[in-house]
Backbone as XML, in Angstrom:
<?xml version="1.0"?>
<chain id="A" units="angstrom">
  <residue number="1" name="MET">
    <atom name="N" x="135.295" y="180.209" z="-67.392"/>
    <atom name="CA" x="134.901" y="180.485" z="-68.745"/>
    <atom name="C" x="136.161" y="180.627" z="-69.604"/>
  </residue>
  <residue number="2" name="LYS">
    <atom name="N" x="136.097" y="180.094" z="-70.795"/>
    <atom name="CA" x="137.209" y="180.185" z="-71.736"/>
    <atom name="C" x="136.926" y="181.345" z="-72.704"/>
  </residue>
  <residue number="3" name="ILE">
    <atom name="N" x="137.819" y="182.339" z="-72.693"/>
    <atom name="CA" x="137.604" y="183.574" z="-73.458"/>
    <atom name="C" x="138.752" y="183.798" z="-74.443"/>
  </residue>
  <residue number="4" name="TYR">
    <atom name="N" x="138.400" y="183.974" z="-75.691"/>
    <atom name="CA" x="139.367" y="184.281" z="-76.748"/>
    <atom name="C" x="139.391" y="185.785" z="-76.959"/>
  </residue>
  <residue number="5" name="ILE">
    <atom name="N" x="140.576" y="186.377" z="-77.024"/>
    <atom name="CA" x="140.741" y="187.819" z="-77.223"/>
    <atom name="C" x="141.297" y="188.060" z="-78.631"/>
  </residue>
  <residue number="6" name="SER">
    <atom name="N" x="140.561" y="188.799" z="-79.431"/>
    <atom name="CA" x="140.987" y="189.119" z="-80.794"/>
    <atom name="C" x="141.223" y="190.622" z="-80.906"/>
  </residue>
  <residue number="7" name="HIS">
    <atom name="N" x="142.070" y="191.014" z="-81.853"/>
    <atom name="CA" x="142.416" y="192.427" z="-82.001"/>
    <atom name="C" x="143.234" y="192.635" z="-83.258"/>
  </residue>
  <residue number="8" name="SER">
    <atom name="N" x="143.388" y="193.873" z="-83.611"/>
    <atom name="CA" x="144.277" y="194.265" z="-84.703"/>
    <atom name="C" x="145.718" y="194.318" z="-84.191"/>
  </residue>
  <residue number="9" name="LYS">
    <atom name="N" x="146.641" y="194.122" z="-85.086"/>
    <atom name="CA" x="148.050" y="194.298" z="-84.721"/>
    <atom name="C" x="148.474" y="195.756" z="-84.882"/>
  </residue>
  <residue number="10" name="GLU">
    <atom name="N" x="147.543" y="196.625" z="-85.231"/>
    <atom name="CA" x="147.846" y="198.021" z="-85.523"/>
    <atom name="C" x="147.956" y="198.925" z="-84.296"/>
  </residue>
  <residue number="11" name="PHE">
    <atom name="N" x="147.785" y="198.373" z="-83.120"/>
    <atom name="CA" x="147.962" y="199.183" z="-81.923"/>
    <atom name="C" x="148.754" y="198.385" z="-80.900"/>
  </residue>
  <residue number="12" name="ASN">
    <atom name="N" x="149.085" y="198.993" z="-79.811"/>
    <atom name="CA" x="149.933" y="198.349" z="-78.812"/>
    <atom name="C" x="149.092" y="197.417" z="-77.934"/>
  </residue>
  <residue number="13" name="TYR">
    <atom name="N" x="148.683" y="196.295" z="-78.496"/>
    <atom name="CA" x="147.779" y="195.371" z="-77.813"/>
    <atom name="C" x="148.404" y="194.754" z="-76.567"/>
  </residue>
  <residue number="14" name="LYS">
    <atom name="N" x="149.716" y="194.573" z="-76.559"/>
    <atom name="CA" x="150.345" y="193.974" z="-75.371"/>
    <atom name="C" x="150.220" y="194.891" z="-74.161"/>
  </residue>
  <residue number="15" name="THR">
    <atom name="N" x="150.353" y="196.190" z="-74.371"/>
    <atom name="CA" x="150.252" y="197.164" z="-73.279"/>
    <atom name="C" x="148.807" y="197.598" z="-73.024"/>
  </residue>
  <residue number="16" name="ASP">
    <atom name="N" x="148.057" y="197.832" z="-74.097"/>
    <atom name="CA" x="146.730" y="198.426" z="-73.960"/>
    <atom name="C" x="145.590" y="197.418" z="-73.823"/>
  </residue>
  <residue number="17" name="LEU">
    <atom name="N" x="145.864" y="196.141" z="-74.082"/>
    <atom name="CA" x="144.814" y="195.128" z="-73.986"/>
    <atom name="C" x="145.233" y="193.953" z="-73.102"/>
  </residue>
  <residue number="18" name="TYR">
    <atom name="N" x="146.345" y="193.316" z="-73.453"/>
    <atom name="CA" x="146.781" y="192.129" z="-72.710"/>
    <atom name="C" x="147.151" y="192.464" z="-71.259"/>
  </residue>
  <residue number="19" name="ALA">
    <atom name="N" x="147.988" y="193.471" z="-71.058"/>
    <atom name="CA" x="148.462" y="193.794" z="-69.705"/>
    <atom name="C" x="147.320" y="194.140" z="-68.750"/>
  </residue>
  <residue number="20" name="PRO">
    <atom name="N" x="146.373" y="195.010" z="-69.134"/>
    <atom name="CA" x="145.284" y="195.310" z="-68.191"/>
    <atom name="C" x="144.459" y="194.074" z="-67.817"/>
  </residue>
  <residue number="21" name="ILE">
    <atom name="N" x="144.253" y="193.187" z="-68.760"/>
    <atom name="CA" x="143.496" y="191.967" z="-68.460"/>
    <atom name="C" x="144.299" y="191.057" z="-67.546"/>
  </residue>
  <residue number="22" name="LYS">
    <atom name="N" x="145.587" y="190.918" z="-67.829"/>
    <atom name="CA" x="146.443" y="190.045" z="-67.011"/>
    <atom name="C" x="146.598" y="190.553" z="-65.582"/>
  </residue>
  <residue number="23" name="GLU">
    <atom name="N" x="146.443" y="191.848" z="-65.383"/>
    <atom name="CA" x="146.603" y="192.461" z="-64.062"/>
    <atom name="C" x="145.283" y="192.518" z="-63.300"/>
  </residue>
  <residue number="24" name="ASN">
    <atom name="N" x="144.291" y="191.789" z="-63.755"/>
    <atom name="CA" x="142.957" y="191.893" z="-63.201"/>
    <atom name="C" x="142.371" y="190.529" z="-62.880"/>
  </residue>
  <residue number="25" name="SER">
    <atom name="N" x="141.291" y="190.530" z="-62.119"/>
    <atom name="CA" x="140.641" y="189.275" z="-61.735"/>
    <atom name="C" x="140.066" y="188.527" z="-62.929"/>
  </residue>
  <residue number="26" name="ILE">
    <atom name="N" x="139.836" y="189.216" z="-64.027"/>
    <atom name="CA" x="139.359" y="188.531" z="-65.236"/>
    <atom name="C" x="140.324" y="187.404" z="-65.584"/>
  </residue>
  <residue number="27" name="TYR">
    <atom name="N" x="141.597" y="187.692" z="-65.501"/>
    <atom name="CA" x="142.644" y="186.725" z="-65.853"/>
    <atom name="C" x="142.704" y="185.580" z="-64.833"/>
  </residue>
  <residue number="28" name="LEU">
    <atom name="N" x="142.451" y="185.895" z="-63.589"/>
    <atom name="CA" x="142.496" y="184.874" z="-62.536"/>
    <atom name="C" x="141.268" y="183.974" z="-62.546"/>
  </residue>
  <residue number="29" name="ASN">
    <atom name="N" x="140.126" y="184.528" z="-62.916"/>
    <atom name="CA" x="138.867" y="183.797" z="-62.828"/>
    <atom name="C" x="138.447" y="183.091" z="-64.108"/>
  </residue>
  <residue number="30" name="HIS">
    <atom name="N" x="139.169" y="183.327" z="-65.190"/>
    <atom name="CA" x="138.793" y="182.751" z="-66.478"/>
    <atom name="C" x="140.033" y="182.261" z="-67.217"/>
  </residue>
  <residue number="31" name="GLU">
    <atom name="N" x="139.810" y="181.368" z="-68.149"/>
    <atom name="CA" x="140.898" y="180.936" z="-69.033"/>
    <atom name="C" x="140.902" y="181.882" z="-70.228"/>
  </residue>
  <residue number="32" name="ILE">
    <atom name="N" x="141.925" y="182.710" z="-70.305"/>
    <atom name="CA" x="142.008" y="183.724" z="-71.352"/>
    <atom name="C" x="143.011" y="183.274" z="-72.409"/>
  </residue>
  <residue number="33" name="ILE">
    <atom name="N" x="142.596" y="183.365" z="-73.662"/>
    <atom name="CA" x="143.479" y="183.017" z="-74.773"/>
    <atom name="C" x="143.900" y="184.308" z="-75.461"/>
  </residue>
  <residue number="34" name="PHE">
    <atom name="N" x="145.178" y="184.618" z="-75.338"/>
    <atom name="CA" x="145.789" y="185.756" z="-76.024"/>
    <atom name="C" x="146.559" y="185.181" z="-77.206"/>
  </residue>
  <residue number="35" name="PRO">
    <atom name="N" x="146.004" y="185.218" z="-78.394"/>
    <atom name="CA" x="146.626" y="184.527" z="-79.518"/>
    <atom name="C" x="148.069" y="184.936" z="-79.807"/>
  </residue>
  <residue number="36" name="HIS">
    <atom name="N" x="148.396" y="186.201" z="-79.620"/>
    <atom name="CA" x="149.753" y="186.628" z="-79.962"/>
    <atom name="C" x="150.764" y="186.318" z="-78.860"/>
  </residue>
  <residue number="37" name="ASP">
    <atom name="N" x="150.308" y="185.938" z="-77.707"/>
    <atom name="CA" x="151.200" y="185.451" z="-76.650"/>
    <atom name="C" x="151.429" y="183.954" z="-76.801"/>
  </residue>
  <residue number="38" name="ILE">
    <atom name="N" x="150.344" y="183.237" z="-76.854"/>
    <atom name="CA" x="150.408" y="181.779" z="-76.839"/>
    <atom name="C" x="150.970" y="181.219" z="-78.133"/>
  </residue>
  <residue number="39" name="PHE">
    <atom name="N" x="150.561" y="181.794" z="-79.251"/>
    <atom name="CA" x="150.889" y="181.194" z="-80.536"/>
    <atom name="C" x="151.942" y="181.970" z="-81.315"/>
  </residue>
  <residue number="40" name="GLU">
    <atom name="N" x="152.667" y="182.837" z="-80.652"/>
    <atom name="CA" x="153.649" y="183.675" z="-81.327"/>
    <atom name="C" x="154.658" y="182.851" z="-82.126"/>
  </residue>
  <residue number="41" name="ASP">
    <atom name="N" x="155.100" y="181.738" z="-81.554"/>
    <atom name="CA" x="156.087" y="180.907" z="-82.231"/>
    <atom name="C" x="155.495" y="179.638" z="-82.834"/>
  </residue>
  <residue number="42" name="ALA">
    <atom name="N" x="154.225" y="179.392" z="-82.569"/>
    <atom name="CA" x="153.598" y="178.163" z="-83.061"/>
    <atom name="C" x="153.292" y="178.288" z="-84.549"/>
  </residue>
  <residue number="43" name="LYS">
    <atom name="N" x="153.494" y="177.216" z="-85.247"/>
    <atom name="CA" x="153.228" y="177.198" z="-86.685"/>
    <atom name="C" x="152.053" y="176.282" z="-87.022"/>
  </residue>
  <residue number="44" name="ASP">
    <atom name="N" x="151.729" y="175.362" z="-86.136"/>
    <atom name="CA" x="150.754" y="174.321" z="-86.465"/>
    <atom name="C" x="149.482" y="174.381" z="-85.635"/>
  </residue>
  <residue number="45" name="PHE">
    <atom name="N" x="148.976" y="175.569" z="-85.347"/>
    <atom name="CA" x="147.714" y="175.651" z="-84.625"/>
    <atom name="C" x="146.617" y="176.046" z="-85.609"/>
  </residue>
  <residue number="46" name="ILE">
    <atom name="N" x="145.404" y="175.633" z="-85.290"/>
    <atom name="CA" x="144.265" y="175.948" z="-86.139"/>
    <atom name="C" x="143.315" y="176.828" z="-85.337"/>
  </residue>
  <residue number="47" name="THR">
    <atom name="N" x="143.258" y="178.083" z="-85.707"/>
    <atom name="CA" x="142.472" y="179.067" z="-84.982"/>
    <atom name="C" x="141.024" y="178.618" z="-84.833"/>
  </residue>
  <residue number="48" name="LYS">
    <atom name="N" x="140.447" y="178.075" z="-85.884"/>
    <atom name="CA" x="139.052" y="177.638" z="-85.858"/>
    <atom name="C" x="138.810" y="176.650" z="-84.727"/>
  </residue>
  <residue number="49" name="ASP">
    <atom name="N" x="139.712" y="175.706" z="-84.540"/>
    <atom name="CA" x="139.543" y="174.697" z="-83.492"/>
    <atom name="C" x="139.655" y="175.300" z="-82.097"/>
  </residue>
  <residue number="50" name="ILE">
    <atom name="N" x="140.443" y="176.330" z="-81.957"/>
    <atom name="CA" x="140.592" y="176.989" z="-80.658"/>
    <atom name="C" x="139.338" y="177.802" z="-80.349"/>
  </residue>
  <residue number="51" name="ILE">
    <atom name="N" x="138.894" y="178.588" z="-81.308"/>
    <atom name="CA" x="137.733" y="179.453" z="-81.092"/>
    <atom name="C" x="136.469" y="178.631" z="-80.832"/>
  </residue>
  <residue number="52" name="LYS">
    <atom name="N" x="136.273" y="177.552" z="-81.560"/>
    <atom name="CA" x="135.028" y="176.789" z="-81.406"/>
    <atom name="C" x="134.887" y="176.160" z="-80.020"/>
  </residue>
  <residue number="53" name="ASN">
    <atom name="N" x="135.964" y="176.076" z="-79.284"/>
    <atom name="CA" x="135.920" y="175.525" z="-77.934"/>
    <atom name="C" x="135.881" y="176.602" z="-76.853"/>
  </residue>
  <residue number="54" name="CYS">
    <atom name="N" x="135.660" y="177.843" z="-77.245"/>
    <atom name="CA" x="135.580" y="178.945" z="-76.282"/>
    <atom name="C" x="134.127" y="179.216" z="-75.892"/>
  </residue>
  <residue number="55" name="ASP">
    <atom name="N" x="133.974" y="179.863" z="-74.750"/>
    <atom name="CA" x="132.651" y="180.244" z="-74.257"/>
    <atom name="C" x="132.297" y="181.674" z="-74.617"/>
  </residue>
  <residue number="56" name="LEU">
    <atom name="N" x="133.320" y="182.476" z="-74.903"/>
    <atom name="CA" x="133.116" y="183.887" z="-75.198"/>
    <atom name="C" x="134.243" y="184.371" z="-76.101"/>
  </residue>
  <residue number="57" name="PHE">
    <atom name="N" x="133.895" y="185.275" z="-77.003"/>
    <atom name="CA" x="134.854" y="185.864" z="-77.939"/>
    <atom name="C" x="134.814" y="187.373" z="-77.735"/>
  </residue>
  <residue number="58" name="ILE">
    <atom name="N" x="135.931" y="187.955" z="-77.309"/>
    <atom name="CA" x="136.031" y="189.410" z="-77.146"/>
    <atom name="C" x="136.964" y="189.932" z="-78.227"/>
  </residue>
  <residue number="59" name="VAL">
    <atom name="N" x="136.478" y="190.914" z="-78.974"/>
    <atom name="CA" x="137.291" y="191.486" z="-80.040"/>
    <atom name="C" x="137.397" y="192.994" z="-79.846"/>
  </residue>
  <residue number="60" name="GLU">
    <atom name="N" x="138.618" y="193.497" z="-79.866"/>
    <atom name="CA" x="138.887" y="194.927" z="-79.779"/>
    <atom name="C" x="138.819" y="195.459" z="-81.203"/>
  </residue>
  <residue number="61" name="VAL">
    <atom name="N" x="137.861" y="196.359" z="-81.474"/>
    <atom name="CA" x="137.589" y="196.789" z="-82.850"/>
    <atom name="C" x="137.911" y="198.260" z="-83.118"/>
  </residue>
  <residue number="62" name="SER">
    <atom name="N" x="138.717" y="198.871" z="-82.277"/>
    <atom name="CA" x="139.084" y="200.281" z="-82.485"/>
    <atom name="C" x="139.884" y="200.475" z="-83.764"/>
  </residue>
  <residue number="63" name="PHE">
    <atom name="N" x="140.585" y="199.438" z="-84.193"/>
    <atom name="CA" x="141.394" y="199.483" z="-85.405"/>
    <atom name="C" x="140.903" y="198.391" z="-86.355"/>
  </residue>
  <residue number="64" name="PRO">
    <atom name="N" x="140.698" y="198.703" z="-87.628"/>
    <atom name="CA" x="140.239" y="197.688" z="-88.580"/>
    <atom name="C" x="141.252" y="196.545" z="-88.697"/>
  </residue>
  <residue number="65" name="SER">
    <atom name="N" x="140.734" y="195.346" z="-88.855"/>
    <atom name="CA" x="141.617" y="194.187" z="-88.979"/>
    <atom name="C" x="140.916" y="193.075" z="-89.760"/>
  </residue>
  <residue number="66" name="THR">
    <atom name="N" x="141.485" y="192.712" z="-90.883"/>
    <atom name="CA" x="140.927" y="191.610" z="-91.665"/>
    <atom name="C" x="140.948" y="190.319" z="-90.863"/>
  </residue>
  <residue number="67" name="TRP">
    <atom name="N" x="142.037" y="190.059" z="-90.160"/>
    <atom name="CA" x="142.132" y="188.822" z="-89.391"/>
    <atom name="C" x="141.076" y="188.764" z="-88.293"/>
  </residue>
  <residue number="68" name="SER">
    <atom name="N" x="140.824" y="189.872" z="-87.616"/>
    <atom name="CA" x="139.772" y="189.893" z="-86.595"/>
    <atom name="C" x="138.414" y="189.584" z="-87.212"/>
  </residue>
  <residue number="69" name="TRP">
    <atom name="N" x="138.172" y="190.089" z="-88.427"/>
    <atom name="CA" x="136.908" y="189.781" z="-89.102"/>
    <atom name="C" x="136.804" y="188.283" z="-89.389"/>
  </residue>
  <residue number="70" name="ILE">
    <atom name="N" x="137.893" y="187.669" z="-89.777"/>
    <atom name="CA" x="137.881" y="186.216" z="-90.025"/>
    <atom name="C" x="137.562" y="185.490" z="-88.724"/>
  </residue>
  <residue number="71" name="GLU">
    <atom name="N" x="138.218" y="185.896" z="-87.632"/>
    <atom name="CA" x="137.964" y="185.266" z="-86.338"/>
    <atom name="C" x="136.524" y="185.526" z="-85.874"/>
  </residue>
  <residue number="72" name="LEU">
    <atom name="N" x="135.997" y="186.715" z="-86.114"/>
    <atom name="CA" x="134.599" y="187.025" z="-85.793"/>
    <atom name="C" x="133.658" y="186.075" z="-86.526"/>
  </residue>
  <residue number="73" name="TRP">
    <atom name="N" x="133.920" y="185.870" z="-87.794"/>
    <atom name="CA" x="133.088" y="184.969" z="-88.589"/>
    <atom name="C" x="133.138" y="183.555" z="-88.014"/>
  </residue>
  <residue number="74" name="ILE">
    <atom name="N" x="134.335" y="183.102" z="-87.644"/>
    <atom name="CA" x="134.468" y="181.767" z="-87.051"/>
    <atom name="C" x="133.647" y="181.684" z="-85.763"/>
  </residue>
  <residue number="75" name="ALA">
    <atom name="N" x="133.785" y="182.669" z="-84.895"/>
    <atom name="CA" x="133.039" y="182.667" z="-83.632"/>
    <atom name="C" x="131.535" y="182.649" z="-83.894"/>
  </residue>
  <residue number="76" name="SER">
    <atom name="N" x="131.078" y="183.447" z="-84.830"/>
    <atom name="CA" x="129.639" y="183.489" z="-85.108"/>
    <atom name="C" x="129.151" y="182.178" z="-85.703"/>
  </residue>
  <residue number="77" name="THR">
    <atom name="N" x="129.970" y="181.540" z="-86.509"/>
    <atom name="CA" x="129.606" y="180.253" z="-87.112"/>
    <atom name="C" x="129.355" y="179.187" z="-86.047"/>
  </residue>
  <residue number="78" name="PHE">
    <atom name="N" x="130.114" y="179.248" z="-84.965"/>
    <atom name="CA" x="129.961" y="178.281" z="-83.877"/>
    <atom name="C" x="129.064" y="178.814" z="-82.756"/>
  </residue>
  <residue number="79" name="TRP">
    <atom name="N" x="128.361" y="179.922" z="-83.014"/>
    <atom name="CA" x="127.430" y="180.521" z="-82.061"/>
    <atom name="C" x="128.094" y="180.884" z="-80.734"/>
  </residue>
  <residue number="80" name="ILE">
    <atom name="N" x="129.349" y="181.305" z="-80.808"/>
    <atom name="CA" x="130.074" y="181.771" z="-79.627"/>
    <atom name="C" x="129.613" y="183.209" z="-79.350"/>
  </residue>
  <residue number="81" name="PRO">
    <atom name="N" x="129.186" y="183.537" z="-78.140"/>
    <atom name="CA" x="128.821" y="184.929" z="-77.841"/>
    <atom name="C" x="130.015" y="185.860" z="-78.091"/>
  </residue>
  <residue number="82" name="ILE">
    <atom name="N" x="129.711" y="187.023" z="-78.647"/>
    <atom name="CA" x="130.749" y="187.977" z="-79.048"/>
    <atom name="C" x="130.524" y="189.316" z="-78.347"/>
  </residue>
  <residue number="83" name="ILE">
    <atom name="N" x="131.618" y="189.903" z="-77.874"/>
    <atom name="CA" x="131.608" y="191.272" z="-77.365"/>
    <atom name="C" x="132.611" y="192.071" z="-78.188"/>
  </residue>
  <residue number="84" name="CYS">
    <atom name="N" x="132.161" y="193.176" z="-78.750"/>
    <atom name="CA" x="133.054" y="194.102" z="-79.442"/>
    <atom name="C" x="133.364" y="195.238" z="-78.474"/>
  </residue>
  <residue number="85" name="ILE">
    <atom name="N" x="134.639" y="195.469" z="-78.233"/>
    <atom name="CA" x="135.055" y="196.579" z="-77.388"/>
    <atom name="C" x="135.810" y="197.585" z="-78.252"/>
  </residue>
  <residue number="86" name="TYR">
    <atom name="N" x="135.668" y="198.852" z="-77.919"/>
    <atom name="CA" x="136.363" y="199.880" z="-78.700"/>
    <atom name="C" x="136.553" y="201.133" z="-77.870"/>
  </residue>
  <residue number="87" name="LYS">
    <atom name="N" x="137.645" y="201.819" z="-78.156"/>
    <atom name="CA" x="137.971" y="203.059" z="-77.455"/>
    <atom name="C" x="137.073" y="204.185" z="-77.956"/>
  </residue>
  <residue number="88" name="LYS">
    <atom name="N" x="136.613" y="205.004" z="-76.999"/>
    <atom name="CA" x="135.756" y="206.137" z="-77.323"/>
    <atom name="C" x="136.363" y="206.963" z="-78.451"/>
  </residue>
  <residue number="89" name="ASN">
    <atom name="N" x="135.515" y="207.434" z="-79.342"/>
    <atom name="CA" x="135.877" y="208.242" z="-80.513"/>
    <atom name="C" x="136.512" y="207.437" z="-81.640"/>
  </residue>
  <residue number="90" name="SER">
    <atom name="N" x="136.547" y="206.124" z="-81.523"/>
    <atom name="CA" x="137.027" y="205.289" z="-82.629"/>
    <atom name="C" x="135.919" y="205.190" z="-83.670"/>
  </residue>
  <residue number="91" name="LYS">
    <atom name="N" x="136.318" y="205.132" z="-84.909"/>
    <atom name="CA" x="135.348" y="204.949" z="-85.990"/>
    <atom name="C" x="135.299" y="203.455" z="-86.303"/>
  </residue>
  <residue number="92" name="ILE">
    <atom name="N" x="134.269" y="202.793" z="-85.756"/>
    <atom name="CA" x="134.167" y="201.352" z="-85.958"/>
    <atom name="C" x="133.231" y="201.059" z="-87.126"/>
  </residue>
  <residue number="93" name="SER">
    <atom name="N" x="133.402" y="199.906" z="-87.713"/>
    <atom name="CA" x="132.607" y="199.495" z="-88.856"/>
    <atom name="C" x="131.153" y="199.263" z="-88.455"/>
  </residue>
  <residue number="94" name="GLY">
    <atom name="N" x="130.243" y="199.825" z="-89.203"/>
    <atom name="CA" x="128.822" y="199.600" z="-88.979"/>
    <atom name="C" x="128.426" y="198.156" z="-89.243"/>
  </residue>
  <residue number="95" name="SER">
    <atom name="N" x="129.214" y="197.469" z="-90.046"/>
    <atom name="CA" x="128.938" y="196.067" z="-90.363"/>
    <atom name="C" x="129.036" y="195.157" z="-89.141"/>
  </residue>
  <residue number="96" name="LEU">
    <atom name="N" x="129.704" y="195.617" z="-88.105"/>
    <atom name="CA" x="129.827" y="194.806" z="-86.890"/>
    <atom name="C" x="128.457" y="194.493" z="-86.286"/>
  </residue>
  <residue number="97" name="LYS">
    <atom name="N" x="127.491" y="195.377" z="-86.501"/>
    <atom name="CA" x="126.150" y="195.169" z="-85.938"/>
    <atom name="C" x="125.444" y="193.967" z="-86.561"/>
  </residue>
  <residue number="98" name="VAL">
    <atom name="N" x="125.912" y="193.523" z="-87.707"/>
    <atom name="CA" x="125.336" y="192.350" z="-88.355"/>
    <atom name="C" x="125.741" y="191.078" z="-87.613"/>
  </residue>
  <residue number="99" name="ILE">
    <atom name="N" x="126.913" y="191.089" z="-87.026"/>
    <atom name="CA" x="127.468" y="189.888" z="-86.416"/>
    <atom name="C" x="127.492" y="189.937" z="-84.885"/>
  </residue>
  <residue number="100" name="CYS">
    <atom name="N" x="127.290" y="191.121" z="-84.312"/>
    <atom name="CA" x="127.401" y="191.275" z="-82.858"/>
    <atom name="C" x="126.366" y="192.274" z="-82.348"/>
  </residue>
  <residue number="101" name="ASN">
    <atom name="N" x="125.828" y="192.008" z="-81.148"/>
    <atom name="CA" x="124.930" y="192.982" z="-80.544"/>
    <atom name="C" x="125.394" y="193.413" z="-79.153"/>
  </residue>
  <residue number="102" name="ASN">
    <atom name="N" x="126.608" y="193.014" z="-78.777"/>
    <atom name="CA" x="127.200" y="193.426" z="-77.500"/>
    <atom name="C" x="128.401" y="194.328" z="-77.773"/>
  </residue>
  <residue number="103" name="PHE">
    <atom name="N" x="128.227" y="195.618" z="-77.492"/>
    <atom name="CA" x="129.288" y="196.592" z="-77.727"/>
    <atom name="C" x="129.640" y="197.284" z="-76.428"/>
  </residue>
  <residue number="104" name="ILE">
    <atom name="N" x="130.929" y="197.434" z="-76.188"/>
    <atom name="CA" x="131.411" y="198.143" z="-75.009"/>
    <atom name="C" x="132.349" y="199.256" z="-75.474"/>
  </residue>
  <residue number="105" name="GLU">
    <atom name="N" x="131.945" y="200.496" z="-75.214"/>
    <atom name="CA" x="132.804" y="201.641" z="-75.488"/>
    <atom name="C" x="133.532" y="201.986" z="-74.194"/>
  </residue>
  <residue number="106" name="TYR">
    <atom name="N" x="134.834" y="202.213" z="-74.285"/>
    <atom name="CA" x="135.608" y="202.527" z="-73.085"/>
    <atom name="C" x="136.450" y="203.774" z="-73.297"/>
  </residue>
  <residue number="107" name="ASN">
    <atom name="N" x="136.796" y="204.430" z="-72.172"/>
    <atom name="CA" x="137.597" y="205.655" z="-72.213"/>
    <atom name="C" x="139.088" y="205.399" z="-72.069"/>
  </residue>
  <residue number="108" name="ASN">
    <atom name="N" x="139.441" y="204.414" z="-71.241"/>
    <atom name="CA" x="140.845" y="204.108" z="-70.962"/>
    <atom name="C" x="140.922" y="202.649" z="-70.511"/>
  </residue>
  <residue number="109" name="LYS">
    <atom name="N" x="142.121" y="202.190" z="-70.177"/>
    <atom name="CA" x="142.309" y="200.786" z="-69.797"/>
    <atom name="C" x="141.483" y="200.392" z="-68.587"/>
  </residue>
  <residue number="110" name="ASN">
    <atom name="N" x="141.452" y="201.241" z="-67.570"/>
    <atom name="CA" x="140.688" y="200.927" z="-66.357"/>
    <atom name="C" x="139.194" y="200.834" z="-66.652"/>
  </residue>
  <residue number="111" name="ASP">
    <atom name="N" x="138.701" y="201.754" z="-67.443"/>
    <atom name="CA" x="137.293" y="201.739" z="-67.829"/>
    <atom name="C" x="136.977" y="200.474" z="-68.633"/>
  </residue>
  <residue number="112" name="MET">
    <atom name="N" x="137.872" y="200.102" z="-69.526"/>
    <atom name="CA" x="137.687" y="198.892" z="-70.322"/>
    <atom name="C" x="137.524" y="197.674" z="-69.413"/>
  </residue>
  <residue number="113" name="ILE">
    <atom name="N" x="138.434" y="197.536" z="-68.452"/>
    <atom name="CA" x="138.394" y="196.389" z="-67.540"/>
    <atom name="C" x="137.106" y="196.396" z="-66.719"/>
  </residue>
  <residue number="114" name="GLU">
    <atom name="N" x="136.740" y="197.539" z="-66.175"/>
    <atom name="CA" x="135.514" y="197.636" z="-65.372"/>
    <atom name="C" x="134.295" y="197.217" z="-66.181"/>
  </residue>
  <residue number="115" name="LYS">
    <atom name="N" x="134.222" y="197.655" z="-67.422"/>
    <atom name="CA" x="133.058" y="197.340" z="-68.252"/>
    <atom name="C" x="133.043" y="195.870" z="-68.674"/>
  </residue>
  <residue number="116" name="ILE">
    <atom name="N" x="134.197" y="195.301" z="-68.950"/>
    <atom name="CA" x="134.245" y="193.863" z="-69.265"/>
    <atom name="C" x="133.840" y="193.056" z="-68.038"/>
  </residue>
  <residue number="117" name="GLU">
    <atom name="N" x="134.378" y="193.407" z="-66.875"/>
    <atom name="CA" x="134.008" y="192.710" z="-65.641"/>
    <atom name="C" x="132.509" y="192.803" z="-65.384"/>
  </residue>
  <residue number="118" name="ASP">
    <atom name="N" x="131.955" y="193.985" z="-65.565"/>
    <atom name="CA" x="130.523" y="194.185" z="-65.367"/>
    <atom name="C" x="129.729" y="193.277" z="-66.303"/>
  </residue>
  <residue number="119" name="PHE">
    <atom name="N" x="130.139" y="193.222" z="-67.560"/>
    <atom name="CA" x="129.455" y="192.350" z="-68.514"/>
    <atom name="C" x="129.541" y="190.892" z="-68.085"/>
  </residue>
  <residue number="120" name="LEU">
    <atom name="N" x="130.731" y="190.460" z="-67.697"/>
    <atom name="CA" x="130.920" y="189.064" z="-67.286"/>
    <atom name="C" x="130.107" y="188.735" z="-66.041"/>
  </residue>
  <residue number="121" name="ASN">
    <atom name="N" x="129.995" y="189.665" z="-65.125"/>
    <atom name="CA" x="129.213" y="189.442" z="-63.902"/>
    <atom name="C" x="127.717" y="189.383" z="-64.162"/>
  </residue>
  <residue number="122" name="LYS">
    <atom name="N" x="127.254" y="190.064" z="-65.202"/>
    <atom name="CA" x="125.825" y="190.114" z="-65.495"/>
    <atom name="C" x="125.373" y="189.067" z="-66.507"/>
  </residue>
  <residue number="123" name="THR">
    <atom name="N" x="126.284" y="188.454" z="-67.195"/>
    <atom name="CA" x="125.922" y="187.531" z="-68.264"/>
    <atom name="C" x="125.610" y="186.140" z="-67.708"/>
  </residue>
  <residue number="124" name="ASN">
    <atom name="N" x="124.898" y="185.377" z="-68.498"/>
    <atom name="CA" x="124.582" y="183.992" z="-68.155"/>
    <atom name="C" x="125.553" y="183.018" z="-68.805"/>
  </residue>
  <residue number="125" name="ILE">
    <atom name="N" x="126.543" y="183.533" z="-69.490"/>
    <atom name="CA" x="127.526" y="182.687" z="-70.159"/>
    <atom name="C" x="128.392" y="182.036" z="-69.079"/>
  </residue>
  <residue number="126" name="LYS">
    <atom name="N" x="128.553" y="180.742" z="-69.155"/>
    <atom name="CA" x="129.376" y="180.019" z="-68.159"/>
    <atom name="C" x="130.457" y="179.232" z="-68.836"/>
  </residue>
</chain>
């Protein structure tokens, strides 16, 4: 499965999001797109074209992000299944319920990974 990971730049995404995924079977069993790793130096990529070819869109919504909202809209436009993940006690936007119905609340990095894995194991998305 090809999975796009979206997030705000307002938190330590490399340590708190990218690293736990890379250290887990999720990374081994799926094609994961980490936009800030892959495209850090790229100037000529079109996010819309990348997202529309994905099977799943995971967005970390603990921190507000205009860019994540743009990517969410793109994913929804192409009917890409979306999962919103957020750290417990985060104040997330209620508007997310308009665009997504899969929410995962997590306590820490390990809990986040376990819950994403559980979702992936139970879903019919291929």
